[in-house]
Backbone of each chain as nested JSON, in Angstrom:
{
  "chains": [
    {"id": "A", "residues": [
      {"number": 1, "name": "MET", "atoms": {"N": [90.328, 129.198, 104.271], "CA": [90.156, 127.915, 104.955], "C": [91.209, 126.914, 104.488]}},
      {"number": 2, "name": "TYR", "atoms": {"N": [91.787, 126.204, 105.44], "CA": [92.774, 125.178, 105.117], "C": [92.134, 123.78, 105.112]}},
      {"number": 3, "name": "THR", "atoms": {"N": [92.759, 122.898, 104.387], "CA": [92.353, 121.494, 104.381], "C": [93.529, 120.671, 104.905]}},
      {"number": 4, "name": "LEU", "atoms": {"N": [93.237, 119.836, 105.899], "CA": [94.256, 118.942, 106.452], "C": [93.846, 117.505, 106.162]}},
      {"number": 5, "name": "VAL", "atoms": {"N": [94.731, 116.755, 105.552], "CA": [94.47, 115.335, 105.277], "C": [95.461, 114.501, 106.072]}},
      {"number": 6, "name": "ILE", "atoms": {"N": [94.942, 113.577, 106.87], "CA": [95.824, 112.644, 107.581], "C": [95.413, 111.23, 107.187]}},
      {"number": 7, "name": "TYR", "atoms": {"N": [96.399, 110.354, 107.031], "CA": [96.036, 109.0, 106.623], "C": [96.851, 107.944, 107.339]}},
      {"number": 8, "name": "ASP", "atoms": {"N": [96.233, 106.783, 107.397], "CA": [96.751, 105.662, 108.16], "C": [96.625, 104.465, 107.226]}},
      {"number": 9, "name": "ILE", "atoms": {"N": [97.657, 104.255, 106.432], "CA": [97.603, 103.249, 105.377], "C": [98.895, 102.441, 105.383]}},
      {"number": 10, "name": "THR", "atoms": {"N": [98.763, 101.123, 105.396], "CA": [99.929, 100.248, 105.502], "C": [100.598, 100.005, 104.155]}},
      {"number": 11, "name": "ASP", "atoms": {"N": [99.797, 99.84, 103.12], "CA": [100.338, 99.487, 101.803], "C": [101.135, 100.646, 101.189]}},
      {"number": 12, "name": "ASP", "atoms": {"N": [102.398, 100.371, 100.853], "CA": [103.287, 101.424, 100.346], "C": [102.767, 102.095, 99.08]}},
      {"number": 13, "name": "LYS", "atoms": {"N": [102.349, 101.276, 98.116], "CA": [101.895, 101.829, 96.837], "C": [100.671, 102.706, 97.013]}},
      {"number": 14, "name": "LEU", "atoms": {"N": [99.743, 102.214, 97.813], "CA": [98.51, 102.969, 98.041], "C": [98.816, 104.284, 98.764]}},
      {"number": 15, "name": "ARG", "atoms": {"N": [99.75, 104.202, 99.713], "CA": [100.118, 105.41, 100.462], "C": [100.717, 106.461, 99.528]}},
      {"number": 16, "name": "MET", "atoms": {"N": [101.506, 105.971, 98.574], "CA": [102.085, 106.907, 97.602], "C": [101.009, 107.546, 96.716]}},
      {"number": 17, "name": "LYS", "atoms": {"N": [100.006, 106.764, 96.371], "CA": [98.91, 107.299, 95.556], "C": [98.142, 108.393, 96.303]}},
      {"number": 18, "name": "ILE", "atoms": {"N": [97.941, 108.162, 97.58], "CA": [97.224, 109.139, 98.4], "C": [98.046, 110.432, 98.494]}},
      {"number": 19, "name": "ALA", "atoms": {"N": [99.344, 110.271, 98.703], "CA": [100.219, 111.443, 98.779], "C": [100.19, 112.212, 97.455]}},
      {"number": 20, "name": "LYS", "atoms": {"N": [100.225, 111.488, 96.351], "CA": [100.211, 112.117, 95.025], "C": [98.901, 112.904, 94.825]}},
      {"number": 21, "name": "ALA", "atoms": {"N": [97.805, 112.297, 95.223], "CA": [96.504, 112.973, 95.082], "C": [96.497, 114.286, 95.872]}},
      {"number": 22, "name": "CYS", "atoms": {"N": [97.056, 114.243, 97.078], "CA": [97.107, 115.461, 97.907], "C": [97.97, 116.531, 97.236]}},
      {"number": 23, "name": "GLU", "atoms": {"N": [99.135, 116.113, 96.766], "CA": [100.037, 117.072, 96.096], "C": [99.379, 117.674, 94.868]}},
      {"number": 24, "name": "GLU", "atoms": {"N": [98.733, 116.846, 94.102], "CA": [98.124, 117.316, 92.855], "C": [96.926, 118.227, 93.105]}},
      {"number": 25, "name": "HIS", "atoms": {"N": [96.437, 118.221, 94.342], "CA": [95.344, 119.136, 94.679], "C": [95.836, 120.35, 95.462]}},
      {"number": 26, "name": "GLY", "atoms": {"N": [97.126, 120.55, 95.475], "CA": [97.658, 121.782, 96.045], "C": [98.041, 121.743, 97.506]}},
      {"number": 27, "name": "LEU", "atoms": {"N": [98.034, 120.545, 98.095], "CA": [98.435, 120.446, 99.497], "C": [99.943, 120.202, 99.606]}},
      {"number": 28, "name": "SER", "atoms": {"N": [100.485, 120.569, 100.757], "CA": [101.912, 120.352, 101.023], "C": [102.069, 119.37, 102.171]}},
      {"number": 29, "name": "ARG", "atoms": {"N": [103.098, 118.558, 102.076], "CA": [103.329, 117.559, 103.124], "C": [103.813, 118.236, 104.397]}},
      {"number": 30, "name": "VAL", "atoms": {"N": [103.186, 117.925, 105.515], "CA": [103.628, 118.458, 106.809], "C": [104.118, 117.355, 107.742]}},
      {"number": 31, "name": "GLN", "atoms": {"N": [103.753, 116.119, 107.415], "CA": [104.307, 114.947, 108.092], "C": [104.305, 113.813, 107.078]}},
      {"number": 32, "name": "LYS", "atoms": {"N": [104.885, 112.669, 107.446], "CA": [104.941, 111.559, 106.486], "C": [103.553, 111.205, 105.965]}},
      {"number": 33, "name": "SER", "atoms": {"N": [102.579, 111.263, 106.84], "CA": [101.217, 110.89, 106.438], "C": [100.222, 112.006, 106.712]}},
      {"number": 34, "name": "ALA", "atoms": {"N": [100.642, 113.244, 106.461], "CA": [99.749, 114.385, 106.66], "C": [100.067, 115.496, 105.664]}},
      {"number": 35, "name": "PHE", "atoms": {"N": [99.026, 116.01, 105.049], "CA": [99.165, 117.094, 104.086], "C": [98.245, 118.241, 104.476]}},
      {"number": 36, "name": "LEU", "atoms": {"N": [98.729, 119.471, 104.233], "CA": [97.969, 120.662, 104.614], "C": [98.048, 121.69, 103.494]}},
      {"number": 37, "name": "GLY", "atoms": {"N": [96.965, 122.397, 103.273], "CA": [97.024, 123.457, 102.272], "C": [95.753, 124.286, 102.253]}},
      {"number": 38, "name": "ARG", "atoms": {"N": [95.908, 125.499, 101.693], "CA": [94.774, 126.421, 101.618], "C": [94.214, 126.289, 100.208]}},
      {"number": 39, "name": "ILE", "atoms": {"N": [93.197, 125.492, 100.072], "CA": [92.624, 125.246, 98.754], "C": [91.141, 125.593, 98.742]}},
      {"number": 40, "name": "THR", "atoms": {"N": [90.59, 125.71, 97.568], "CA": [89.177, 126.1, 97.439], "C": [88.27, 124.921, 97.801]}},
      {"number": 41, "name": "PRO", "atoms": {"N": [87.0, 125.227, 98.103], "CA": [86.034, 124.149, 98.377], "C": [85.901, 123.192, 97.186]}},
      {"number": 42, "name": "VAL", "atoms": {"N": [86.001, 123.722, 95.975], "CA": [85.906, 122.868, 94.784], "C": [87.072, 121.885, 94.722]}},
      {"number": 43, "name": "MET", "atoms": {"N": [88.274, 122.382, 95.006], "CA": [89.447, 121.507, 95.02], "C": [89.326, 120.486, 96.163]}},
      {"number": 44, "name": "ARG", "atoms": {"N": [88.794, 120.937, 97.288], "CA": [88.655, 120.008, 98.413], "C": [87.695, 118.873, 98.051]}},
      {"number": 45, "name": "LYS", "atoms": {"N": [86.601, 119.234, 97.405], "CA": [85.635, 118.203, 97.015], "C": [86.267, 117.242, 95.992]}},
      {"number": 46, "name": "SER", "atoms": {"N": [86.991, 117.803, 95.053], "CA": [87.663, 116.981, 94.046], "C": [88.658, 116.026, 94.71]}},
      {"number": 47, "name": "LEU", "atoms": {"N": [89.382, 116.549, 95.685], "CA": [90.356, 115.724, 96.408], "C": [89.664, 114.589, 97.169]}},
      {"number": 48, "name": "ILE", "atoms": {"N": [88.582, 114.93, 97.854], "CA": [87.862, 113.903, 98.628], "C": [87.344, 112.797, 97.703]}},
      {"number": 49, "name": "ASP", "atoms": {"N": [86.809, 113.201, 96.558], "CA": [86.326, 112.204, 95.582], "C": [87.477, 111.298, 95.136]}},
      {"number": 50, "name": "ARG", "atoms": {"N": [88.614, 111.918, 94.844], "CA": [89.786, 111.16, 94.403], "C": [90.275, 110.203, 95.502]}},
      {"number": 51, "name": "LEU", "atoms": {"N": [90.306, 110.698, 96.736], "CA": [90.769, 109.857, 97.853], "C": [89.839, 108.654, 98.041]}},
      {"number": 52, "name": "LYS", "atoms": {"N": [88.54, 108.893, 97.888], "CA": [87.578, 107.789, 98.001], "C": [87.83, 106.747, 96.921]}},
      {"number": 53, "name": "ARG", "atoms": {"N": [88.092, 107.219, 95.698], "CA": [88.356, 106.293, 94.587], "C": [89.653, 105.52, 94.828]}},
      {"number": 54, "name": "GLU", "atoms": {"N": [90.687, 106.237, 95.254], "CA": [91.993, 105.595, 95.454], "C": [91.931, 104.535, 96.556]}},
      {"number": 55, "name": "LEU", "atoms": {"N": [91.277, 104.877, 97.655], "CA": [91.217, 103.914, 98.765], "C": [90.331, 102.734, 98.387]}},
      {"number": 56, "name": "GLY", "atoms": {"N": [89.204, 103.024, 97.736], "CA": [88.312, 101.949, 97.3], "C": [87.989, 101.009, 98.444]}},
      {"number": 57, "name": "LYS", "atoms": {"N": [88.237, 99.745, 98.22], "CA": [87.924, 98.768, 99.272], "C": [89.184, 98.326, 100.01]}},
      {"number": 58, "name": "GLU", "atoms": {"N": [90.276, 99.021, 99.758], "CA": [91.532, 98.682, 100.442], "C": [91.448, 99.032, 101.924]}},
      {"number": 59, "name": "ARG", "atoms": {"N": [92.334, 98.423, 102.69], "CA": [92.372, 98.722, 104.13], "C": [93.041, 100.067, 104.373]}},
      {"number": 60, "name": "GLY", "atoms": {"N": [92.515, 100.793, 105.294], "CA": [93.14, 102.056, 105.64], "C": [92.107, 103.082, 106.034]}},
      {"number": 61, "name": "ASN", "atoms": {"N": [92.585, 104.217, 106.465], "CA": [91.684, 105.302, 106.851], "C": [92.303, 106.643, 106.462]}},
      {"number": 62, "name": "ILE", "atoms": {"N": [91.46, 107.488, 105.903], "CA": [91.882, 108.838, 105.533], "C": [90.903, 109.809, 106.168]}},
      {"number": 63, "name": "GLN", "atoms": {"N": [91.406, 110.85, 106.795], "CA": [90.524, 111.85, 107.392], "C": [90.85, 113.221, 106.833]}},
      {"number": 64, "name": "VAL", "atoms": {"N": [89.802, 113.956, 106.521], "CA": [89.952, 115.284, 105.944], "C": [89.27, 116.303, 106.862]}},
      {"number": 65, "name": "TYR", "atoms": {"N": [90.061, 117.261, 107.327], "CA": [89.555, 118.293, 108.225], "C": [89.654, 119.66, 107.567]}},
      {"number": 66, "name": "MET", "atoms": {"N": [88.73, 120.542, 107.893], "CA": [88.836, 121.943, 107.497], "C": [89.264, 122.743, 108.724]}},
      {"number": 67, "name": "ILE", "atoms": {"N": [90.206, 123.63, 108.533], "CA": [90.709, 124.444, 109.644], "C": [90.826, 125.895, 109.18]}},
      {"number": 68, "name": "PRO", "atoms": {"N": [90.195, 126.818, 109.919], "CA": [90.258, 128.236, 109.532], "C": [91.687, 128.771, 109.56]}},
      {"number": 69, "name": "ASP", "atoms": {"N": [91.95, 129.726, 108.676], "CA": [93.291, 130.324, 108.567], "C": [93.857, 130.753, 109.922]}},
      {"number": 70, "name": "GLU", "atoms": {"N": [93.01, 131.435, 110.701], "CA": [93.512, 132.005, 111.957], "C": [93.907, 130.924, 112.967]}},
      {"number": 71, "name": "LEU", "atoms": {"N": [93.331, 129.729, 112.821], "CA": [93.711, 128.643, 113.727], "C": [94.926, 127.876, 113.204]}},
      {"number": 72, "name": "VAL", "atoms": {"N": [95.072, 127.81, 111.889], "CA": [96.286, 127.2, 111.33], "C": [97.5, 128.023, 111.768]}},
      {"number": 73, "name": "ALA", "atoms": {"N": [97.29, 129.344, 111.86], "CA": [98.381, 130.226, 112.287], "C": [98.808, 129.927, 113.729]}},
      {"number": 74, "name": "LEU", "atoms": {"N": [97.913, 129.314, 114.492], "CA": [98.213, 128.997, 115.894], "C": [98.684, 127.556, 116.089]}},
      {"number": 75, "name": "LYS", "atoms": {"N": [98.813, 126.848, 115.0], "CA": [99.295, 125.457, 115.057], "C": [100.62, 125.367, 115.807]}},
      {"number": 76, "name": "VAL", "atoms": {"N": [100.731, 124.363, 116.653], "CA": [101.974, 124.147, 117.393], "C": [102.703, 122.959, 116.769]}},
      {"number": 77, "name": "SER", "atoms": {"N": [103.943, 123.161, 116.405], "CA": [104.75, 122.078, 115.828], "C": [105.957, 121.842, 116.727]}},
      {"number": 78, "name": "ILE", "atoms": {"N": [106.058, 120.633, 117.242], "CA": [107.127, 120.282, 118.18], "C": [108.093, 119.335, 117.478]}},
      {"number": 79, "name": "GLY", "atoms": {"N": [109.372, 119.627, 117.541], "CA": [110.373, 118.783, 116.884], "C": [110.538, 119.174, 115.43]}},
      {"number": 80, "name": "ASP", "atoms": {"N": [111.255, 118.319, 114.704], "CA": [111.566, 118.627, 113.309], "C": [110.429, 118.214, 112.401]}},
      {"number": 81, "name": "GLU", "atoms": {"N": [109.988, 119.139, 111.552], "CA": [109.012, 118.752, 110.542], "C": [109.747, 117.961, 109.469]}},
      {"number": 82, "name": "LEU", "atoms": {"N": [109.115, 116.888, 109.041], "CA": [109.655, 116.056, 107.971], "C": [111.101, 115.632, 108.188]}},
      {"number": 83, "name": "PRO", "atoms": {"N": [111.395, 114.949, 109.291], "CA": [112.746, 114.433, 109.488], "C": [113.0, 113.321, 108.483]}},
      {"number": 84, "name": "GLY", "atoms": {"N": [114.253, 113.165, 108.077], "CA": [114.582, 112.007, 107.25], "C": [114.794, 112.301, 105.794]}},
      {"number": 85, "name": "SER", "atoms": {"N": [114.845, 113.547, 105.425], "CA": [115.172, 113.969, 104.064], "C": [114.512, 113.156, 102.964]}},
      {"number": 86, "name": "GLY", "atoms": {"N": [115.331, 112.414, 102.216], "CA": [114.878, 111.755, 100.996], "C": [113.701, 110.818, 101.158]}},
      {"number": 87, "name": "GLU", "atoms": {"N": [113.649, 110.107, 102.262], "CA": [112.599, 109.099, 102.422], "C": [111.221, 109.739, 102.38]}},
      {"number": 88, "name": "VAL", "atoms": {"N": [111.181, 111.024, 102.666], "CA": [109.906, 111.741, 102.683], "C": [109.148, 111.553, 101.369]}},
      {"number": 89, "name": "LEU", "atoms": {"N": [109.897, 111.562, 100.284], "CA": [109.26, 111.509, 98.967], "C": [108.601, 110.164, 98.685]}},
      {"number": 90, "name": "ILE", "atoms": {"N": [109.13, 109.118, 99.308], "CA": [108.581, 107.812, 98.949], "C": [107.704, 107.221, 100.033]}},
      {"number": 91, "name": "ILE", "atoms": {"N": [107.549, 107.913, 101.168], "CA": [106.759, 107.305, 102.254], "C": [105.364, 107.898, 102.295]}}
    ]},
    {"id": "B", "residues": [
      {"number": 1, "name": "MET", "atoms": {"N": [85.737, 123.91, 121.217], "CA": [86.922, 123.794, 120.368], "C": [87.581, 122.42, 120.565]}},
      {"number": 2, "name": "TYR", "atoms": {"N": [87.941, 121.804, 119.455], "CA": [88.621, 120.509, 119.505], "C": [90.133, 120.688, 119.368]}},
      {"number": 3, "name": "THR", "atoms": {"N": [90.854, 119.727, 119.872], "CA": [92.301, 119.679, 119.708], "C": [92.648, 118.4, 118.941]}},
      {"number": 4, "name": "LEU", "atoms": {"N": [93.419, 118.573, 117.88], "CA": [93.867, 117.422, 117.085], "C": [95.382, 117.338, 117.205]}},
      {"number": 5, "name": "VAL", "atoms": {"N": [95.864, 116.176, 117.602], "CA": [97.312, 115.947, 117.681], "C": [97.692, 114.881, 116.664]}},
      {"number": 6, "name": "ILE", "atoms": {"N": [98.647, 115.214, 115.797], "CA": [99.17, 114.202, 114.867], "C": [100.669, 114.1, 115.092]}},
      {"number": 7, "name": "TYR", "atoms": {"N": [101.19, 112.881, 114.996], "CA": [102.622, 112.75, 115.231], "C": [103.273, 111.768, 114.28]}},
      {"number": 8, "name": "ASP", "atoms": {"N": [104.533, 111.993, 114.115], "CA": [105.348, 111.282, 113.143], "C": [106.62, 110.896, 113.889]}},
      {"number": 9, "name": "ILE", "atoms": {"N": [106.563, 109.736, 114.527], "CA": [107.647, 109.32, 115.416], "C": [107.984, 107.865, 115.149]}},
      {"number": 10, "name": "THR", "atoms": {"N": [109.262, 107.591, 114.964], "CA": [109.697, 106.236, 114.588], "C": [109.857, 105.335, 115.798]}},
      {"number": 11, "name": "ASP", "atoms": {"N": [110.379, 105.889, 116.873], "CA": [110.684, 105.073, 118.052], "C": [109.407, 104.58, 118.75]}},
      {"number": 12, "name": "ASP", "atoms": {"N": [109.288, 103.26, 118.907], "CA": [108.064, 102.669, 119.459], "C": [107.745, 103.169, 120.862]}},
      {"number": 13, "name": "LYS", "atoms": {"N": [108.768, 103.156, 121.723], "CA": [108.527, 103.559, 123.123], "C": [108.081, 105.0, 123.213]}},
      {"number": 14, "name": "LEU", "atoms": {"N": [108.756, 105.858, 122.452], "CA": [108.416, 107.28, 122.476], "C": [107.01, 107.493, 121.929]}},
      {"number": 15, "name": "ARG", "atoms": {"N": [106.675, 106.744, 120.884], "CA": [105.341, 106.885, 120.296], "C": [104.266, 106.498, 121.309]}},
      {"number": 16, "name": "MET", "atoms": {"N": [104.556, 105.462, 122.094], "CA": [103.596, 105.058, 123.12], "C": [103.448, 106.122, 124.206]}},
      {"number": 17, "name": "LYS", "atoms": {"N": [104.557, 106.784, 124.533], "CA": [104.489, 107.855, 125.543], "C": [103.633, 109.017, 125.06]}},
      {"number": 18, "name": "ILE", "atoms": {"N": [103.772, 109.324, 123.77], "CA": [102.989, 110.426, 123.201], "C": [101.502, 110.073, 123.218]}},
      {"number": 19, "name": "ALA", "atoms": {"N": [101.205, 108.82, 122.846], "CA": [99.811, 108.367, 122.847], "C": [99.238, 108.44, 124.267]}},
      {"number": 20, "name": "LYS", "atoms": {"N": [100.048, 108.016, 125.235], "CA": [99.595, 108.023, 126.633], "C": [99.304, 109.454, 127.095]}},
      {"number": 21, "name": "ALA", "atoms": {"N": [100.168, 110.374, 126.714], "CA": [99.971, 111.778, 127.1], "C": [98.659, 112.304, 126.519]}},
      {"number": 22, "name": "CYS", "atoms": {"N": [98.387, 111.951, 125.285], "CA": [97.137, 112.4, 124.645], "C": [95.925, 111.821, 125.372]}},
      {"number": 23, "name": "GLU", "atoms": {"N": [95.996, 110.519, 125.657], "CA": [94.87, 109.864, 126.348], "C": [94.654, 110.481, 127.73]}},
      {"number": 24, "name": "GLU", "atoms": {"N": [95.731, 110.708, 128.426], "CA": [95.615, 111.246, 129.791], "C": [95.11, 112.692, 129.806]}},
      {"number": 25, "name": "HIS", "atoms": {"N": [95.134, 113.328, 128.651], "CA": [94.603, 114.687, 128.564], "C": [93.223, 114.723, 127.919]}},
      {"number": 26, "name": "GLY", "atoms": {"N": [92.612, 113.559, 127.81], "CA": [91.217, 113.526, 127.374], "C": [90.981, 113.379, 125.885]}},
      {"number": 27, "name": "LEU", "atoms": {"N": [92.045, 113.111, 125.132], "CA": [91.851, 112.914, 123.692], "C": [91.586, 111.431, 123.386]}},
      {"number": 28, "name": "SER", "atoms": {"N": [90.936, 111.204, 122.248], "CA": [90.657, 109.844, 121.804], "C": [91.408, 109.558, 120.516]}},
      {"number": 29, "name": "ARG", "atoms": {"N": [91.839, 108.327, 120.371], "CA": [92.581, 107.965, 119.175], "C": [91.649, 107.907, 117.968]}},
      {"number": 30, "name": "VAL", "atoms": {"N": [92.037, 108.576, 116.886], "CA": [91.254, 108.52, 115.654], "C": [92.037, 107.87, 114.52]}},
      {"number": 31, "name": "GLN", "atoms": {"N": [93.347, 107.768, 114.674], "CA": [94.201, 106.998, 113.77], "C": [95.372, 106.504, 114.609]}},
      {"number": 32, "name": "LYS", "atoms": {"N": [96.222, 105.664, 114.013], "CA": [97.347, 105.122, 114.784], "C": [98.182, 106.233, 115.393]}},
      {"number": 33, "name": "SER", "atoms": {"N": [98.36, 107.323, 114.657], "CA": [99.19, 108.427, 115.145], "C": [98.438, 109.747, 115.141]}},
      {"number": 34, "name": "ALA", "atoms": {"N": [97.16, 109.69, 115.529], "CA": [96.343, 110.908, 115.599], "C": [95.316, 110.791, 116.71]}},
      {"number": 35, "name": "PHE", "atoms": {"N": [95.238, 111.85, 117.516], "CA": [94.276, 111.901, 118.613], "C": [93.449, 113.178, 118.503]}},
      {"number": 36, "name": "LEU", "atoms": {"N": [92.167, 113.061, 118.874], "CA": [91.247, 114.191, 118.759], "C": [90.373, 114.264, 120.002]}},
      {"number": 37, "name": "GLY", "atoms": {"N": [90.079, 115.462, 120.447], "CA": [89.166, 115.581, 121.576], "C": [88.801, 117.015, 121.86]}},
      {"number": 38, "name": "ARG", "atoms": {"N": [87.675, 117.169, 122.552], "CA": [87.173, 118.495, 122.9], "C": [87.63, 118.771, 124.33]}},
      {"number": 39, "name": "ILE", "atoms": {"N": [88.73, 119.484, 124.448], "CA": [89.285, 119.733, 125.774], "C": [89.441, 121.242, 125.996]}},
      {"number": 40, "name": "THR", "atoms": {"N": [89.641, 121.61, 127.231], "CA": [89.751, 123.032, 127.576], "C": [91.118, 123.589, 127.145]}},
      {"number": 41, "name": "PRO", "atoms": {"N": [91.194, 124.918, 127.016], "CA": [92.492, 125.542, 126.708], "C": [93.564, 125.189, 127.748]}},
      {"number": 42, "name": "VAL", "atoms": {"N": [93.16, 125.065, 128.989], "CA": [94.119, 124.72, 130.041], "C": [94.68, 123.318, 129.829]}},
      {"number": 43, "name": "MET", "atoms": {"N": [93.786, 122.4, 129.486], "CA": [94.233, 121.026, 129.213], "C": [95.11, 120.986, 127.967]}},
      {"number": 44, "name": "ARG", "atoms": {"N": [94.754, 121.789, 126.973], "CA": [95.545, 121.803, 125.742], "C": [96.959, 122.298, 126.035]}},
      {"number": 45, "name": "LYS", "atoms": {"N": [97.035, 123.342, 126.839], "CA": [98.355, 123.873, 127.179], "C": [99.177, 122.843, 127.963]}},
      {"number": 46, "name": "SER", "atoms": {"N": [98.513, 122.186, 128.902], "CA": [99.185, 121.162, 129.697], "C": [99.683, 120.032, 128.792]}},
      {"number": 47, "name": "LEU", "atoms": {"N": [98.854, 119.662, 127.827], "CA": [99.229, 118.597, 126.891], "C": [100.435, 119.013, 126.045]}},
      {"number": 48, "name": "ILE", "atoms": {"N": [100.398, 120.238, 125.542], "CA": [101.509, 120.726, 124.706], "C": [102.817, 120.732, 125.509]}},
      {"number": 49, "name": "ASP", "atoms": {"N": [102.734, 121.191, 126.76], "CA": [103.93, 121.188, 127.618], "C": [104.46, 119.768, 127.802]}},
      {"number": 50, "name": "ARG", "atoms": {"N": [103.543, 118.841, 128.045], "CA": [103.936, 117.434, 128.247], "C": [104.556, 116.856, 126.973]}},
      {"number": 51, "name": "LEU", "atoms": {"N": [103.94, 117.157, 125.819], "CA": [104.46, 116.638, 124.549], "C": [105.869, 117.17, 124.284]}},
      {"number": 52, "name": "LYS", "atoms": {"N": [106.077, 118.432, 124.606], "CA": [107.42, 119.023, 124.435], "C": [108.429, 118.307, 125.317]}},
      {"number": 53, "name": "ARG", "atoms": {"N": [108.028, 118.028, 126.563], "CA": [108.932, 117.326, 127.482], "C": [109.22, 115.911, 126.986]}},
      {"number": 54, "name": "GLU", "atoms": {"N": [108.175, 115.207, 126.554], "CA": [108.332, 113.807, 126.128], "C": [109.219, 113.703, 124.884]}},
      {"number": 55, "name": "LEU", "atoms": {"N": [108.998, 114.603, 123.932], "CA": [109.8, 114.533, 122.706], "C": [111.243, 114.944, 122.996]}},
      {"number": 56, "name": "GLY", "atoms": {"N": [111.382, 115.999, 123.803], "CA": [112.728, 116.451, 124.16], "C": [113.589, 116.642, 122.934]}},
      {"number": 57, "name": "LYS", "atoms": {"N": [114.74, 115.995, 122.928], "CA": [115.647, 116.138, 121.791], "C": [115.57, 114.933, 120.857]}},
      {"number": 58, "name": "GLU", "atoms": {"N": [114.592, 114.067, 121.097], "CA": [114.442, 112.889, 120.236], "C": [113.985, 113.301, 118.842]}},
      {"number": 59, "name": "ARG", "atoms": {"N": [114.177, 112.401, 117.892], "CA": [113.731, 112.674, 116.533], "C": [112.229, 112.475, 116.415]}},
      {"number": 60, "name": "GLY", "atoms": {"N": [111.611, 113.347, 115.669], "CA": [110.18, 113.197, 115.448], "C": [109.504, 114.539, 115.341]}},
      {"number": 61, "name": "ASN", "atoms": {"N": [108.235, 114.5, 115.034], "CA": [107.469, 115.736, 114.918], "C": [106.055, 115.502, 115.44]}},
      {"number": 62, "name": "ILE", "atoms": {"N": [105.59, 116.476, 116.207], "CA": [104.223, 116.435, 116.732], "C": [103.559, 117.756, 116.352]}},
      {"number": 63, "name": "GLN", "atoms": {"N": [102.358, 117.692, 115.839], "CA": [101.641, 118.921, 115.5], "C": [100.303, 118.946, 116.223]}},
      {"number": 64, "name": "VAL", "atoms": {"N": [99.981, 120.112, 116.759], "CA": [98.746, 120.286, 117.512], "C": [97.906, 121.369, 116.837]}},
      {"number": 65, "name": "TYR", "atoms": {"N": [96.714, 120.998, 116.434], "CA": [95.799, 121.919, 115.752], "C": [94.563, 122.135, 116.608]}},
      {"number": 66, "name": "MET", "atoms": {"N": [93.994, 123.338, 116.505], "CA": [92.69, 123.605, 117.1], "C": [91.665, 123.637, 115.974]}},
      {"number": 67, "name": "ILE", "atoms": {"N": [90.544, 122.976, 116.185], "CA": [89.498, 122.925, 115.165], "C": [88.139, 123.193, 115.826]}},
      {"number": 68, "name": "PRO", "atoms": {"N": [87.399, 124.175, 115.302], "CA": [86.091, 124.505, 115.894], "C": [85.114, 123.322, 115.794]}},
      {"number": 69, "name": "ASP", "atoms": {"N": [84.222, 123.227, 116.778], "CA": [83.247, 122.127, 116.837], "C": [82.519, 121.934, 115.508]}},
      {"number": 70, "name": "GLU", "atoms": {"N": [82.077, 123.061, 114.92], "CA": [81.232, 122.95, 113.719], "C": [82.016, 122.407, 112.523]}},
      {"number": 71, "name": "LEU", "atoms": {"N": [83.339, 122.558, 112.562], "CA": [84.14, 122.005, 111.466], "C": [84.526, 120.542, 111.726]}},
      {"number": 72, "name": "VAL", "atoms": {"N": [84.669, 120.194, 112.999], "CA": [84.911, 118.777, 113.308], "C": [83.69, 117.952, 112.879]}},
      {"number": 73, "name": "ALA", "atoms": {"N": [82.518, 118.574, 113.007], "CA": [81.286, 117.883, 112.6], "C": [81.277, 117.61, 111.096]}},
      {"number": 74, "name": "LEU", "atoms": {"N": [82.042, 118.378, 110.351], "CA": [82.099, 118.212, 108.891], "C": [83.287, 117.356, 108.439]}},
      {"number": 75, "name": "LYS", "atoms": {"N": [84.038, 116.86, 109.388], "CA": [85.176, 115.986, 109.077], "C": [84.746, 114.832, 108.165]}},
      {"number": 76, "name": "VAL", "atoms": {"N": [85.559, 114.537, 107.182], "CA": [85.286, 113.413, 106.29], "C": [86.231, 112.276, 106.642]}},
      {"number": 77, "name": "SER", "atoms": {"N": [85.682, 111.101, 106.901], "CA": [86.501, 109.929, 107.211], "C": [86.238, 108.857, 106.163]}},
      {"number": 78, "name": "ILE", "atoms": {"N": [87.287, 108.471, 105.458], "CA": [87.17, 107.507, 104.366], "C": [87.835, 106.202, 104.806]}},
      {"number": 79, "name": "GLY", "atoms": {"N": [87.118, 105.089, 104.665], "CA": [87.678, 103.795, 105.069], "C": [87.42, 103.541, 106.539]}},
      {"number": 80, "name": "ASP", "atoms": {"N": [88.059, 102.502, 107.041], "CA": [87.815, 102.096, 108.423], "C": [88.666, 102.895, 109.38]}},
      {"number": 81, "name": "GLU", "atoms": {"N": [88.02, 103.458, 110.389], "CA": [88.816, 104.107, 111.43], "C": [89.444, 103.016, 112.286]}},
      {"number": 82, "name": "LEU", "atoms": {"N": [90.689, 103.213, 112.614], "CA": [91.416, 102.291, 113.476], "C": [91.33, 100.836, 113.043]}},
      {"number": 83, "name": "PRO", "atoms": {"N": [91.781, 100.52, 111.836], "CA": [91.822, 99.12, 111.417], "C": [92.88, 98.383, 112.207]}},
      {"number": 84, "name": "GLY", "atoms": {"N": [92.668, 97.09, 112.424], "CA": [93.729, 96.286, 113.02], "C": [93.545, 95.944, 114.478]}},
      {"number": 85, "name": "SER", "atoms": {"N": [92.396, 96.223, 115.021], "CA": [92.018, 95.833, 116.381], "C": [93.118, 96.039, 117.411]}},
      {"number": 86, "name": "GLY", "atoms": {"N": [93.637, 94.957, 117.947], "CA": [94.544, 94.998, 119.091], "C": [95.777, 95.848, 118.911]}},
      {"number": 87, "name": "GLU", "atoms": {"N": [96.338, 95.824, 117.728], "CA": [97.596, 96.533, 117.529], "C": [97.443, 98.026, 117.79]}},
      {"number": 88, "name": "VAL", "atoms": {"N": [96.2, 98.485, 117.695], "CA": [95.925, 99.893, 117.914], "C": [96.475, 100.37, 119.26]}},
      {"number": 89, "name": "LEU", "atoms": {"N": [96.336, 99.514, 120.261], "CA": [96.72, 99.912, 121.603], "C": [98.225, 100.098, 121.763]}},
      {"number": 90, "name": "ILE", "atoms": {"N": [98.986, 99.401, 120.944], "CA": [100.426, 99.47, 121.165], "C": [101.155, 100.287, 120.12]}},
      {"number": 91, "name": "ILE", "atoms": {"N": [100.423, 100.803, 119.137], "CA": [101.115, 101.546, 118.075], "C": [101.027, 103.046, 118.292]}}
    ]}
  ]
}
């Protein structure tokens, strides 16, 4: 099972914290504000707890979806994934 | 089966076209750059074709995922969905 995290956050620092939390839980960036990875239910729960703590009462929205392996394999990606090279790391 | 579209597009006009294509295919906005909806395979294919045409050779990335109903029901949403009222329509 895969975990997909998408977020809609304006504050730069907070957005970086969310990205860091995703990376530290084994997800890989697939868009500027989207991370995907095949992680265990325990890691997913840990990530969700961390995301809740990080967002706290700040403005923004984070959504976490579970997607079966066989459907991730059917994902359609149009255009360039992660355009913009270096900026990817800080956005 | 649900269809989730997430996109990472800098150009305002193009981003609006992508949003319009999603809406016209029966999806609902769940974040500034994410649409979700329970649509038929035929509609999904039509949407993917339209998204490919709209993006063309422009810079950006669009990803289309299929997610089973029972997993969409388990989606975790942290914070406010669609913060910012009016701006939602134009972003």
